[in-house]
All heavy atoms as TSV, in Angstrom:
chain	resi	resn	atom	element	x	y	z
A	1	LYS	N	N	13.701	-14.338	-15.206
A	1	LYS	CA	C	13.248	-13.770	-13.881
A	1	LYS	C	C	11.936	-12.959	-14.114
A	1	LYS	O	O	11.918	-12.136	-15.016
A	1	LYS	CB	C	14.375	-12.896	-13.232
A	1	LYS	CG	C	14.084	-12.363	-11.930
A	1	LYS	CD	C	15.233	-11.587	-11.349
A	1	LYS	CE	C	14.881	-11.125	-9.989
A	1	LYS	NZ	N	15.848	-10.345	-9.396
A	2	VAL	N	N	10.927	-13.141	-13.248
A	2	VAL	CA	C	9.691	-12.466	-13.315
A	2	VAL	C	C	9.761	-11.192	-12.476
A	2	VAL	O	O	10.161	-11.269	-11.303
A	2	VAL	CB	C	8.532	-13.366	-12.894
A	2	VAL	CG1	C	7.228	-12.622	-12.930
A	2	VAL	CG2	C	8.508	-14.631	-13.735
A	3	SER	N	N	9.339	-10.064	-13.005
A	3	SER	CA	C	9.410	-8.826	-12.282
A	3	SER	C	C	8.192	-8.680	-11.297
A	3	SER	O	O	7.111	-9.289	-11.612
A	3	SER	CB	C	9.413	-7.644	-13.213
A	3	SER	OG	O	8.224	-7.502	-13.874
A	4	ALA	N	N	8.336	-7.923	-10.247
A	4	ALA	CA	C	7.197	-7.609	-9.383
A	4	ALA	C	C	6.101	-6.991	-10.150
A	4	ALA	O	O	4.840	-7.192	-9.894
A	4	ALA	CB	C	7.662	-6.811	-8.200
A	5	ASP	N	N	6.396	-6.039	-11.045
A	5	ASP	CA	C	5.353	-5.310	-11.783
A	5	ASP	C	C	4.520	-6.317	-12.601
A	5	ASP	O	O	3.352	-6.165	-12.632
A	5	ASP	CB	C	6.053	-4.338	-12.757
A	5	ASP	CG	C	5.086	-3.461	-13.442
A	5	ASP	OD1	O	4.241	-2.788	-12.823
A	5	ASP	OD2	O	5.149	-3.469	-14.737
A	6	PHE	N	N	5.119	-7.268	-13.215
A	6	PHE	CA	C	4.429	-8.265	-13.973
A	6	PHE	C	C	3.475	-9.051	-13.159
A	6	PHE	O	O	2.293	-9.228	-13.462
A	6	PHE	CB	C	5.365	-9.260	-14.690
A	6	PHE	CG	C	4.701	-10.372	-15.364
A	6	PHE	CD1	C	4.084	-10.298	-16.591
A	6	PHE	CD2	C	4.674	-11.622	-14.732
A	6	PHE	CE1	C	3.488	-11.297	-17.228
A	6	PHE	CE2	C	3.944	-12.682	-15.304
A	6	PHE	CZ	C	3.414	-12.563	-16.595
A	7	ILE	N	N	3.862	-9.412	-11.918
A	7	ILE	CA	C	3.054	-10.177	-10.985
A	7	ILE	C	C	1.855	-9.386	-10.560
A	7	ILE	O	O	0.716	-9.848	-10.589
A	7	ILE	CB	C	3.879	-10.686	-9.805
A	7	ILE	CG1	C	4.959	-11.655	-10.234
A	7	ILE	CG2	C	2.928	-11.286	-8.705
A	7	ILE	CD1	C	5.967	-12.033	-9.160
A	8	VAL	N	N	2.072	-8.109	-10.209
A	8	VAL	CA	C	0.995	-7.219	-9.753
A	8	VAL	C	C	0.009	-7.056	-10.872
A	8	VAL	O	O	-1.254	-7.113	-10.671
A	8	VAL	CB	C	1.560	-5.913	-9.153
A	8	VAL	CG1	C	0.365	-4.943	-8.982
A	8	VAL	CG2	C	2.278	-6.088	-7.917
A	9	ARG	N	N	0.480	-6.732	-12.060
A	9	ARG	CA	C	-0.459	-6.552	-13.175
A	9	ARG	C	C	-1.225	-7.751	-13.478
A	9	ARG	O	O	-2.392	-7.807	-13.814
A	9	ARG	CB	C	0.292	-6.075	-14.397
A	9	ARG	CG	C	0.864	-4.676	-14.247
A	9	ARG	CD	C	1.539	-4.147	-15.576
A	9	ARG	NE	N	2.217	-3.004	-15.415
A	9	ARG	CZ	C	1.571	-1.762	-15.464
A	9	ARG	NH1	N	0.269	-1.747	-15.686
A	9	ARG	NH2	N	2.270	-0.660	-15.267
A	10	ARG	N	N	-0.609	-8.915	-13.348
A	10	ARG	CA	C	-1.290	-10.231	-13.626
A	10	ARG	C	C	-2.395	-10.421	-12.584
A	10	ARG	O	O	-3.443	-10.946	-12.930
A	10	ARG	CB	C	-0.234	-11.318	-13.623
A	10	ARG	CG	C	-0.805	-12.682	-13.859
A	10	ARG	CD	C	-0.964	-12.952	-15.367
A	10	ARG	NE	N	-1.513	-14.193	-15.600
A	10	ARG	CZ	C	-0.853	-15.140	-16.240
A	10	ARG	NH1	N	0.371	-14.995	-16.638
A	10	ARG	NH2	N	-1.495	-16.358	-16.430
A	11	MET	N	N	-2.117	-10.081	-11.278
A	11	MET	CA	C	-3.095	-10.298	-10.223
A	11	MET	C	C	-4.327	-9.383	-10.365
A	11	MET	O	O	-5.342	-9.797	-10.127
A	11	MET	CB	C	-2.434	-10.160	-8.854
A	11	MET	CG	C	-1.482	-11.214	-8.518
A	11	MET	SD	S	-0.684	-11.067	-6.940
A	11	MET	CE	C	-1.219	-9.601	-6.183
A	12	LEU	N	N	-3.997	-8.161	-10.751
A	12	LEU	CA	C	-5.076	-7.151	-10.830
A	12	LEU	C	C	-5.875	-7.157	-12.157
A	12	LEU	O	O	-6.925	-6.648	-12.228
A	12	LEU	CB	C	-4.480	-5.730	-10.587
A	12	LEU	CG	C	-3.867	-5.533	-9.225
A	12	LEU	CD1	C	-3.226	-4.136	-9.102
A	12	LEU	CD2	C	-4.861	-5.732	-8.170
A	13	ASN	N	N	-5.257	-7.646	-13.149
A	13	ASN	CA	C	-5.810	-7.756	-14.570
A	13	ASN	C	C	-6.283	-6.420	-15.033
A	13	ASN	O	O	-6.095	-5.385	-14.389
A	13	ASN	CB	C	-6.861	-8.932	-14.749
A	13	ASN	CG	C	-8.120	-8.683	-13.952
A	13	ASN	OD1	O	-8.601	-7.600	-13.840
A	13	ASN	ND2	N	-8.630	-9.728	-13.337
A	14	ASN	N	N	-6.971	-6.373	-16.153
A	14	ASN	CA	C	-7.411	-5.109	-16.757
A	14	ASN	C	C	-8.695	-4.536	-16.162
A	14	ASN	O	O	-9.040	-3.420	-16.445
A	14	ASN	CB	C	-7.610	-5.328	-18.273
A	14	ASN	CG	C	-6.330	-5.662	-18.943
A	14	ASN	OD1	O	-5.273	-5.266	-18.510
A	14	ASN	ND2	N	-6.447	-6.374	-20.070
A	15	SER	N	N	-9.397	-5.318	-15.295
A	15	SER	CA	C	-10.654	-4.723	-14.755
A	15	SER	C	C	-10.458	-3.874	-13.498
A	15	SER	O	O	-11.385	-3.267	-13.082
A	15	SER	CB	C	-11.587	-5.922	-14.420
A	15	SER	OG	O	-11.087	-6.673	-13.321
A	16	TYR	N	N	-9.219	-3.775	-13.019
A	16	TYR	CA	C	-8.952	-3.051	-11.787
A	16	TYR	C	C	-8.782	-1.554	-12.169
A	16	TYR	O	O	-8.001	-1.173	-13.017
A	16	TYR	CB	C	-7.679	-3.503	-11.119
A	16	TYR	CG	C	-7.259	-2.806	-9.906
A	16	TYR	CD1	C	-8.000	-3.123	-8.680
A	16	TYR	CD2	C	-6.297	-1.868	-9.818
A	16	TYR	CE1	C	-7.707	-2.513	-7.533
A	16	TYR	CE2	C	-6.028	-1.198	-8.634
A	16	TYR	CZ	C	-6.700	-1.562	-7.446
A	16	TYR	OH	O	-6.456	-0.964	-6.283
A	17	ASP	N	N	-9.528	-0.698	-11.551
A	17	ASP	CA	C	-9.504	0.767	-11.767
A	17	ASP	C	C	-8.956	1.432	-10.535
A	17	ASP	O	O	-9.609	1.465	-9.534
A	17	ASP	CB	C	-10.872	1.264	-12.098
A	17	ASP	CG	C	-10.895	2.771	-12.551
A	17	ASP	OD1	O	-9.829	3.430	-12.464
A	17	ASP	OD2	O	-11.862	3.174	-13.024
A	18	VAL	N	N	-7.720	1.940	-10.542
A	18	VAL	CA	C	-7.091	2.581	-9.359
A	18	VAL	C	C	-7.845	3.855	-8.891
A	18	VAL	O	O	-7.582	4.287	-7.796
A	18	VAL	CB	C	-5.626	2.935	-9.662
A	18	VAL	CG1	C	-4.856	1.614	-10.008
A	18	VAL	CG2	C	-5.481	3.933	-10.790
A	19	ARG	N	N	-8.675	4.412	-9.746
A	19	ARG	CA	C	-9.427	5.643	-9.302
A	19	ARG	C	C	-10.674	5.315	-8.485
A	19	ARG	O	O	-11.229	6.175	-7.878
A	19	ARG	CB	C	-9.844	6.426	-10.623
A	19	ARG	CG	C	-8.663	6.863	-11.499
A	19	ARG	CD	C	-9.157	7.297	-12.760
A	19	ARG	NE	N	-9.727	6.191	-13.515
A	19	ARG	CZ	C	-10.249	6.258	-14.707
A	19	ARG	NH1	N	-10.309	7.372	-15.303
A	19	ARG	NH2	N	-10.713	5.226	-15.235
A	20	MET	N	N	-11.015	4.033	-8.412
A	20	MET	CA	C	-12.315	3.672	-7.685
A	20	MET	C	C	-11.846	3.059	-6.331
A	20	MET	O	O	-10.925	2.199	-6.327
A	20	MET	CB	C	-13.042	2.633	-8.497
A	20	MET	CG	C	-13.559	3.117	-9.841
A	20	MET	SD	S	-14.770	4.444	-9.661
A	20	MET	CE	C	-16.122	3.619	-8.913
A	21	ARG	N	N	-12.580	3.400	-5.342
A	21	ARG	CA	C	-12.309	2.796	-4.019
A	21	ARG	C	C	-12.992	1.472	-3.909
A	21	ARG	O	O	-14.043	1.297	-4.550
A	21	ARG	CB	C	-12.749	3.719	-2.855
A	21	ARG	CG	C	-14.251	3.852	-2.700
A	21	ARG	CD	C	-14.548	4.632	-1.448
A	21	ARG	NE	N	-15.931	4.761	-1.238
A	21	ARG	CZ	C	-16.710	3.973	-0.464
A	21	ARG	NH1	N	-16.159	2.937	0.079
A	21	ARG	NH2	N	-17.926	4.189	-0.325
A	22	PRO	N	N	-12.521	0.574	-3.120
A	22	PRO	CA	C	-13.156	-0.776	-2.931
A	22	PRO	C	C	-14.585	-0.535	-2.364
A	22	PRO	O	O	-14.752	0.321	-1.485
A	22	PRO	CB	C	-12.277	-1.544	-2.009
A	22	PRO	CG	C	-11.013	-0.790	-1.944
A	22	PRO	CD	C	-11.239	0.575	-2.320
A	23	PRO	N	N	-15.524	-1.307	-2.788
A	23	PRO	CA	C	-16.873	-1.138	-2.212
A	23	PRO	C	C	-16.854	-1.654	-0.745
A	23	PRO	O	O	-16.207	-2.522	-0.402
A	23	PRO	CB	C	-17.732	-2.052	-3.096
A	23	PRO	CG	C	-16.756	-2.999	-3.677
A	23	PRO	CD	C	-15.497	-2.298	-3.776
A	24	SER	N	N	-17.672	-1.006	0.065
A	24	SER	CA	C	-17.748	-1.409	1.484
A	24	SER	C	C	-19.222	-1.156	1.872
A	24	SER	O	O	-19.845	-0.157	1.596
A	24	SER	CB	C	-16.803	-0.564	2.294
A	24	SER	OG	O	-16.880	-1.006	3.664
A	25	LYS	N	N	-19.747	-2.029	2.660
A	25	LYS	CA	C	-21.108	-1.946	3.259
A	25	LYS	C	C	-21.049	-2.017	4.725
A	25	LYS	O	O	-20.225	-2.768	5.269
A	25	LYS	CB	C	-21.957	-3.004	2.651
A	25	LYS	CG	C	-22.065	-3.132	1.160
A	25	LYS	CD	C	-22.938	-2.034	0.591
A	25	LYS	CE	C	-23.022	-2.170	-0.901
A	25	LYS	NZ	N	-23.756	-1.039	-1.515
A	26	ASP	N	N	-21.983	-1.307	5.375
A	26	ASP	CA	C	-22.077	-1.411	6.839
A	26	ASP	C	C	-22.935	-2.646	7.186
A	26	ASP	O	O	-23.379	-3.349	6.284
A	26	ASP	CB	C	-22.466	-0.114	7.502
A	26	ASP	CG	C	-23.918	0.269	7.045
A	26	ASP	OD1	O	-24.626	-0.541	6.430
A	26	ASP	OD2	O	-24.333	1.387	7.321
A	27	GLN	N	N	-23.289	-2.772	8.399
A	27	GLN	CA	C	-24.072	-3.907	8.844
A	27	GLN	C	C	-25.500	-3.956	8.281
A	27	GLN	O	O	-26.170	-4.991	8.200
A	27	GLN	CB	C	-24.121	-4.028	10.388
A	27	GLN	CG	C	-22.803	-4.266	10.967
A	27	GLN	CD	C	-22.839	-4.238	12.544
A	27	GLN	OE1	O	-23.762	-3.720	13.076
A	27	GLN	NE2	N	-21.763	-4.690	13.176
A	28	LYS	N	N	-25.994	-2.757	7.913
A	28	LYS	CA	C	-27.314	-2.666	7.384
A	28	LYS	C	C	-27.303	-2.705	5.859
A	28	LYS	O	O	-28.424	-2.571	5.197
A	28	LYS	CB	C	-27.925	-1.320	7.798
A	28	LYS	CG	C	-28.201	-1.179	9.271
A	28	LYS	CD	C	-28.777	0.114	9.697
A	28	LYS	CE	C	-28.985	0.325	11.119
A	28	LYS	NZ	N	-29.505	1.555	11.537
A	29	GLY	N	N	-26.138	-2.809	5.214
A	29	GLY	CA	C	-26.073	-2.946	3.821
A	29	GLY	C	C	-25.948	-1.588	3.062
A	29	GLY	O	O	-25.888	-1.529	1.887
A	30	ASN	N	N	-25.801	-0.504	3.853
A	30	ASN	CA	C	-25.557	0.849	3.277
A	30	ASN	C	C	-24.133	1.064	2.950
A	30	ASN	O	O	-23.273	0.405	3.532
A	30	ASN	CB	C	-26.035	1.893	4.158
A	30	ASN	CG	C	-27.540	1.777	4.523
A	30	ASN	OD1	O	-28.338	1.492	3.697
A	30	ASN	ND2	N	-27.887	1.991	5.760
A	31	ASN	N	N	-23.798	1.941	1.986
A	31	ASN	CA	C	-22.468	2.338	1.685
A	31	ASN	C	C	-21.754	2.838	2.960
A	31	ASN	O	O	-22.420	3.578	3.732
A	31	ASN	CB	C	-22.379	3.357	0.580
A	31	ASN	CG	C	-22.741	2.754	-0.752
A	31	ASN	OD1	O	-22.579	1.585	-1.010
A	31	ASN	ND2	N	-23.172	3.653	-1.662
A	32	ALA	N	N	-20.528	2.477	3.117
A	32	ALA	CA	C	-19.754	2.865	4.320
A	32	ALA	C	C	-18.351	3.186	3.872
A	32	ALA	O	O	-17.919	2.795	2.797
A	32	ALA	CB	C	-19.786	1.747	5.351
A	33	PRO	N	N	-17.581	3.927	4.713
A	33	PRO	CA	C	-16.229	4.149	4.375
A	33	PRO	C	C	-15.380	2.864	4.394
A	33	PRO	O	O	-15.681	1.939	5.110
A	33	PRO	CB	C	-15.723	5.137	5.471
A	33	PRO	CG	C	-16.753	5.040	6.548
A	33	PRO	CD	C	-18.067	4.520	5.971
A	34	VAL	N	N	-14.385	2.848	3.647
A	34	VAL	CA	C	-13.454	1.730	3.625
A	34	VAL	C	C	-12.403	1.909	4.709
A	34	VAL	O	O	-11.801	2.966	4.778
A	34	VAL	CB	C	-12.783	1.584	2.262
A	34	VAL	CG1	C	-11.726	0.473	2.275
A	34	VAL	CG2	C	-13.764	1.299	1.211
A	35	VAL	N	N	-12.216	0.914	5.578
A	35	VAL	CA	C	-11.274	1.113	6.617
A	35	VAL	C	C	-9.934	0.588	6.009
A	35	VAL	O	O	-9.815	-0.589	5.698
A	35	VAL	CB	C	-11.629	0.220	7.880
A	35	VAL	CG1	C	-10.582	0.319	8.959
A	35	VAL	CG2	C	-13.007	0.806	8.434
A	36	VAL	N	N	-8.947	1.477	6.005
A	36	VAL	CA	C	-7.660	1.106	5.493
A	36	VAL	C	C	-6.591	1.051	6.616
A	36	VAL	O	O	-6.507	2.030	7.347
A	36	VAL	CB	C	-7.148	2.113	4.404
A	36	VAL	CG1	C	-5.751	1.737	3.954
A	36	VAL	CG2	C	-8.111	2.160	3.206
A	37	ASN	N	N	-6.018	-0.032	6.818
A	37	ASN	CA	C	-5.004	-0.156	7.828
A	37	ASN	C	C	-3.615	-0.027	7.155
A	37	ASN	O	O	-3.403	-0.364	6.034
A	37	ASN	CB	C	-5.030	-1.550	8.526
A	37	ASN	CG	C	-6.393	-1.766	9.186
A	37	ASN	OD1	O	-6.652	-1.144	10.200
A	37	ASN	ND2	N	-7.172	-2.705	8.687
A	38	ALA	N	N	-2.695	0.547	7.908
A	38	ALA	CA	C	-1.364	0.729	7.347
A	38	ALA	C	C	-0.316	0.529	8.411
A	38	ALA	O	O	-0.548	0.757	9.571
A	38	ALA	CB	C	-1.186	2.153	6.730
A	39	ASN	N	N	0.861	0.061	7.991
A	39	ASN	CA	C	1.971	-0.050	8.901
A	39	ASN	C	C	3.296	0.234	8.132
A	39	ASN	O	O	3.332	0.097	6.898
A	39	ASN	CB	C	1.979	-1.347	9.655
A	39	ASN	CG	C	2.167	-2.547	8.803
A	39	ASN	OD1	O	2.896	-2.509	7.800
A	39	ASN	ND2	N	1.472	-3.626	9.165
A	40	ILE	N	N	4.284	0.633	8.872
A	40	ILE	CA	C	5.534	0.986	8.294
A	40	ILE	C	C	6.630	0.118	9.019
A	40	ILE	O	O	6.669	0.146	10.262
A	40	ILE	CB	C	5.887	2.438	8.364
A	40	ILE	CG1	C	4.874	3.249	7.653
A	40	ILE	CG2	C	7.301	2.770	7.931
A	40	ILE	CD1	C	5.038	4.803	7.780
A	41	LEU	N	N	7.497	-0.455	8.245
A	41	LEU	CA	C	8.597	-1.203	8.800
A	41	LEU	C	C	9.894	-0.499	8.403
A	41	LEU	O	O	10.172	-0.323	7.185
A	41	LEU	CB	C	8.650	-2.674	8.343
A	41	LEU	CG	C	9.899	-3.464	8.601
A	41	LEU	CD1	C	10.006	-3.653	10.130
A	41	LEU	CD2	C	9.844	-4.784	7.889
A	42	ILE	N	N	10.651	0.007	9.336
A	42	ILE	CA	C	11.969	0.609	9.031
A	42	ILE	C	C	12.957	-0.419	9.041
A	42	ILE	O	O	13.293	-1.011	10.158
A	42	ILE	CB	C	12.268	1.744	10.020
A	42	ILE	CG1	C	11.195	2.810	10.068
A	42	ILE	CG2	C	13.680	2.342	9.744
A	42	ILE	CD1	C	11.352	3.867	11.092
A	43	GLN	N	N	13.497	-0.817	7.892
A	43	GLN	CA	C	14.400	-1.921	7.819
A	43	GLN	C	C	15.932	-1.477	8.145
A	43	GLN	O	O	16.553	-2.211	8.741
A	43	GLN	CB	C	14.395	-2.540	6.421
A	43	GLN	CG	C	13.005	-3.146	6.169
A	43	GLN	CD	C	12.848	-3.715	4.753
A	43	GLN	OE1	O	13.747	-3.459	3.862
A	43	GLN	NE2	N	11.810	-4.448	4.516
A	44	SER	N	N	16.225	-0.235	7.688
A	44	SER	CA	C	17.558	0.235	7.994
A	44	SER	C	C	17.656	1.697	7.840
A	44	SER	O	O	16.883	2.284	7.063
A	44	SER	CB	C	18.618	-0.443	7.153
A	44	SER	OG	O	18.452	-0.121	5.794
A	45	VAL	N	N	18.546	2.378	8.558
A	45	VAL	CA	C	18.896	3.784	8.388
A	45	VAL	C	C	20.437	3.848	8.295
A	45	VAL	O	O	21.073	3.311	9.190
A	45	VAL	CB	C	18.384	4.694	9.532
A	45	VAL	CG1	C	18.828	6.117	9.269
A	45	VAL	CG2	C	16.883	4.540	9.590
A	46	SER	N	N	20.959	4.372	7.216
A	46	SER	CA	C	22.455	4.368	7.103
A	46	SER	C	C	22.803	5.694	6.431
A	46	SER	O	O	22.001	6.495	6.016
A	46	SER	CB	C	22.843	3.236	6.260
A	46	SER	OG	O	22.243	3.222	4.977
A	47	ASP	N	N	24.099	5.859	6.277
A	47	ASP	CA	C	24.716	7.042	5.596
A	47	ASP	C	C	24.166	8.388	6.160
A	47	ASP	O	O	23.761	9.253	5.447
A	47	ASP	CB	C	24.573	6.922	4.136
A	47	ASP	CG	C	25.229	5.732	3.456
A	47	ASP	OD1	O	26.300	5.388	4.024
A	47	ASP	OD2	O	24.761	5.275	2.448
A	48	ILE	N	N	24.141	8.442	7.517
A	48	ILE	CA	C	23.655	9.652	8.119
A	48	ILE	C	C	24.622	10.775	7.999
A	48	ILE	O	O	25.796	10.595	8.402
A	48	ILE	CB	C	23.249	9.365	9.596
A	48	ILE	CG1	C	22.203	8.255	9.677
A	48	ILE	CG2	C	22.743	10.582	10.286
A	48	ILE	CD1	C	21.984	7.748	11.082
A	49	ASP	N	N	24.220	11.925	7.460
A	49	ASP	CA	C	25.036	13.060	7.335
A	49	ASP	C	C	24.384	14.213	8.157
A	49	ASP	O	O	23.412	14.831	7.689
A	49	ASP	CB	C	25.220	13.529	5.901
A	49	ASP	CG	C	26.152	14.701	5.631
A	49	ASP	OD1	O	26.490	15.381	6.642
A	49	ASP	OD2	O	26.609	14.855	4.527
A	50	PHE	N	N	25.004	14.448	9.315
A	50	PHE	CA	C	24.373	15.474	10.273
A	50	PHE	C	C	24.516	16.862	9.702
A	50	PHE	O	O	23.693	17.723	10.004
A	50	PHE	CB	C	25.023	15.343	11.658
A	50	PHE	CG	C	24.710	14.032	12.301
A	50	PHE	CD1	C	25.630	12.987	12.367
A	50	PHE	CD2	C	23.471	13.853	12.961
A	50	PHE	CE1	C	25.255	11.815	13.022
A	50	PHE	CE2	C	23.135	12.681	13.565
A	50	PHE	CZ	C	24.092	11.691	13.582
A	51	ILE	N	N	25.485	17.161	8.946
A	51	ILE	CA	C	25.636	18.501	8.410
A	51	ILE	C	C	24.598	18.878	7.377
A	51	ILE	O	O	23.909	19.914	7.410
A	51	ILE	CB	C	27.062	18.693	7.818
A	51	ILE	CG1	C	28.070	18.513	8.945
A	51	ILE	CG2	C	27.208	20.014	7.116
A	51	ILE	CD1	C	29.497	18.520	8.451
A	52	SER	N	N	24.414	17.965	6.381
A	52	SER	CA	C	23.448	18.191	5.339
A	52	SER	C	C	22.013	17.675	5.718
A	52	SER	O	O	21.039	17.912	4.953
A	52	SER	CB	C	23.879	17.602	3.980
A	52	SER	OG	O	23.864	16.214	4.101
A	53	MET	N	N	21.945	16.982	6.831
A	53	MET	CA	C	20.676	16.394	7.304
A	53	MET	C	C	20.053	15.493	6.333
A	53	MET	O	O	18.850	15.543	6.025
A	53	MET	CB	C	19.680	17.509	7.708
A	53	MET	CG	C	20.221	18.434	8.839
A	53	MET	SD	S	19.145	19.715	9.343
A	53	MET	CE	C	17.822	18.815	10.071
A	54	GLN	N	N	20.927	14.581	5.694
A	54	GLN	CA	C	20.454	13.639	4.747
A	54	GLN	C	C	20.762	12.211	5.257
A	54	GLN	O	O	21.748	12.061	6.026
A	54	GLN	CB	C	21.114	13.843	3.401
A	54	GLN	CG	C	20.639	15.122	2.751
A	54	GLN	CD	C	21.251	15.263	1.332
A	54	GLN	OE1	O	22.064	14.527	0.901
A	54	GLN	NE2	N	20.704	16.247	0.597
A	55	TYR	N	N	20.067	11.243	4.866
A	55	TYR	CA	C	20.254	9.861	5.273
A	55	TYR	C	C	19.633	8.954	4.255
A	55	TYR	O	O	18.769	9.348	3.417
A	55	TYR	CB	C	19.707	9.602	6.619
A	55	TYR	CG	C	18.234	9.839	6.711
A	55	TYR	CD1	C	17.356	8.862	6.480
A	55	TYR	CD2	C	17.747	11.056	7.068
A	55	TYR	CE1	C	15.959	9.066	6.580
A	55	TYR	CE2	C	16.371	11.327	7.204
A	55	TYR	CZ	C	15.519	10.310	6.907
A	55	TYR	OH	O	14.156	10.522	7.022
A	56	ASP	N	N	20.033	7.706	4.212
A	56	ASP	CA	C	19.379	6.663	3.389
A	56	ASP	C	C	18.606	5.759	4.401
A	56	ASP	O	O	19.039	5.445	5.413
A	56	ASP	CB	C	20.476	5.818	2.665
A	56	ASP	CG	C	21.165	6.580	1.640
A	56	ASP	OD1	O	20.490	7.480	0.989
A	56	ASP	OD2	O	22.323	6.230	1.299
A	57	ALA	N	N	17.381	5.491	3.945
A	57	ALA	CA	C	16.547	4.624	4.723
A	57	ALA	C	C	15.815	3.637	3.795
A	57	ALA	O	O	15.486	3.965	2.662
A	57	ALA	CB	C	15.526	5.425	5.489
A	58	LYS	N	N	15.714	2.401	4.352
A	58	LYS	CA	C	14.942	1.347	3.586
A	58	LYS	C	C	13.731	1.099	4.436
A	58	LYS	O	O	13.869	0.596	5.571
A	58	LYS	CB	C	15.853	0.141	3.396
A	58	LYS	CG	C	15.231	-0.970	2.643
A	58	LYS	CD	C	16.130	-2.090	2.378
A	58	LYS	CE	C	15.519	-3.131	1.514
A	58	LYS	NZ	N	16.436	-4.257	1.276
A	59	ILE	N	N	12.618	1.434	3.922
A	59	ILE	CA	C	11.360	1.212	4.590
A	59	ILE	C	C	10.297	0.452	3.738
A	59	ILE	O	O	10.476	0.439	2.487
A	59	ILE	CB	C	10.727	2.604	5.053
A	59	ILE	CG1	C	10.348	3.390	3.824
A	59	ILE	CG2	C	11.599	3.368	5.960
A	59	ILE	CD1	C	9.558	4.647	4.155
A	60	THR	N	N	9.350	-0.169	4.366
A	60	THR	CA	C	8.317	-0.863	3.734
A	60	THR	C	C	6.974	-0.337	4.271
A	60	THR	O	O	6.838	-0.236	5.464
A	60	THR	CB	C	8.345	-2.373	3.966
A	60	THR	OG1	O	9.571	-2.891	3.538
A	60	THR	CG2	C	7.238	-3.102	3.293
A	61	LEU	N	N	6.109	0.192	3.405
A	61	LEU	CA	C	4.784	0.662	3.695
A	61	LEU	C	C	3.828	-0.366	3.249
A	61	LEU	O	O	3.852	-0.686	2.098
A	61	LEU	CB	C	4.551	2.038	3.052
A	61	LEU	CG	C	3.115	2.547	3.173
A	61	LEU	CD1	C	2.680	2.804	4.571
A	61	LEU	CD2	C	2.976	3.808	2.315
A	62	ARG	N	N	2.998	-0.823	4.149
A	62	ARG	CA	C	1.981	-1.762	3.789
A	62	ARG	C	C	0.609	-1.170	4.087
A	62	ARG	O	O	0.437	-0.594	5.164
A	62	ARG	CB	C	2.087	-3.105	4.523
A	62	ARG	CG	C	3.395	-3.815	4.171
A	62	ARG	CD	C	3.394	-5.226	4.651
A	62	ARG	NE	N	3.236	-5.277	6.086
A	62	ARG	CZ	C	3.280	-6.331	6.747
A	62	ARG	NH1	N	3.396	-7.478	6.213
A	62	ARG	NH2	N	3.167	-6.345	8.070
A	63	GLU	N	N	-0.299	-1.262	3.152
A	63	GLU	CA	C	-1.696	-0.838	3.325
A	63	GLU	C	C	-2.622	-2.014	3.025
A	63	GLU	O	O	-2.304	-2.790	2.068
A	63	GLU	CB	C	-2.080	0.259	2.376
A	63	GLU	CG	C	-1.236	1.543	2.576
A	63	GLU	CD	C	-1.572	2.570	1.607
A	63	GLU	OE1	O	-1.821	2.216	0.395
A	63	GLU	OE2	O	-1.678	3.772	2.013
A	64	TYR	N	N	-3.608	-2.276	3.866
A	64	TYR	CA	C	-4.477	-3.415	3.527
A	64	TYR	C	C	-5.959	-3.006	3.993
A	64	TYR	O	O	-6.106	-2.245	4.881
A	64	TYR	CB	C	-3.955	-4.656	4.217
A	64	TYR	CG	C	-3.679	-4.533	5.708
A	64	TYR	CD1	C	-4.552	-4.952	6.678
A	64	TYR	CD2	C	-2.482	-3.990	6.102
A	64	TYR	CE1	C	-4.304	-4.787	7.995
A	64	TYR	CE2	C	-2.208	-3.881	7.440
A	64	TYR	CZ	C	-3.088	-4.260	8.396
A	64	TYR	OH	O	-2.787	-4.114	9.768
A	65	TRP	N	N	-6.833	-3.615	3.291
A	65	TRP	CA	C	-8.222	-3.419	3.534
A	65	TRP	C	C	-8.984	-4.649	3.265
A	65	TRP	O	O	-8.619	-5.458	2.430
A	65	TRP	CB	C	-8.837	-2.228	2.880
A	65	TRP	CG	C	-8.701	-2.206	1.431
A	65	TRP	CD1	C	-9.445	-2.734	0.461
A	65	TRP	CD2	C	-7.494	-1.741	0.652
A	65	TRP	NE1	N	-8.985	-2.676	-0.763
A	65	TRP	CE2	C	-7.730	-2.015	-0.702
A	65	TRP	CE3	C	-6.274	-1.104	0.992
A	65	TRP	CZ2	C	-6.818	-1.648	-1.715
A	65	TRP	CZ3	C	-5.418	-0.758	0.048
A	65	TRP	CH2	C	-5.692	-1.046	-1.306
A	66	LYS	N	N	-10.178	-4.760	3.741
A	66	LYS	CA	C	-11.065	-5.919	3.454
A	66	LYS	C	C	-12.202	-5.375	2.529
A	66	LYS	O	O	-12.916	-4.445	2.887
A	66	LYS	CB	C	-11.659	-6.457	4.720
A	66	LYS	CG	C	-12.507	-7.702	4.509
A	66	LYS	CD	C	-13.097	-8.203	5.785
A	66	LYS	CE	C	-13.902	-9.461	5.575
A	66	LYS	NZ	N	-14.435	-10.025	6.784
A	67	VAL	N	N	-12.355	-5.990	1.425
A	67	VAL	CA	C	-13.419	-5.711	0.490
A	67	VAL	C	C	-14.596	-6.566	0.897
A	67	VAL	O	O	-14.535	-7.811	0.955
A	67	VAL	CB	C	-13.032	-5.986	-0.999
A	67	VAL	CG1	C	-14.175	-5.734	-1.879
A	67	VAL	CG2	C	-11.789	-5.184	-1.284
A	68	SER	N	N	-15.702	-5.917	1.207
A	68	SER	CA	C	-16.861	-6.671	1.592
A	68	SER	C	C	-17.890	-6.932	0.492
A	68	SER	O	O	-17.780	-6.330	-0.568
A	68	SER	CB	C	-17.641	-5.964	2.772
A	68	SER	OG	O	-17.968	-4.686	2.427
C-alpha cells in the first residue's frame, strides 16, 4: 500500500521549497499577490459532550491557487 505522504513527496520532488510562495504576475508582468482560495467540508460531527464542550469532527480543508 502506498502512503499519501509518499505520493505528495513524489509529486513535489526535492525542488519544492515550502518557505517560498508561488510566483504570481499581474496583467502588466509585475509581481502580484498570490490569490489563495480555500474551502472547508464538514464531513461529520459526533460524540458531542455538552458538559465538557468537546466533540469529534471530521473536516477537510482545501487550499488552491494558480501559479502563473
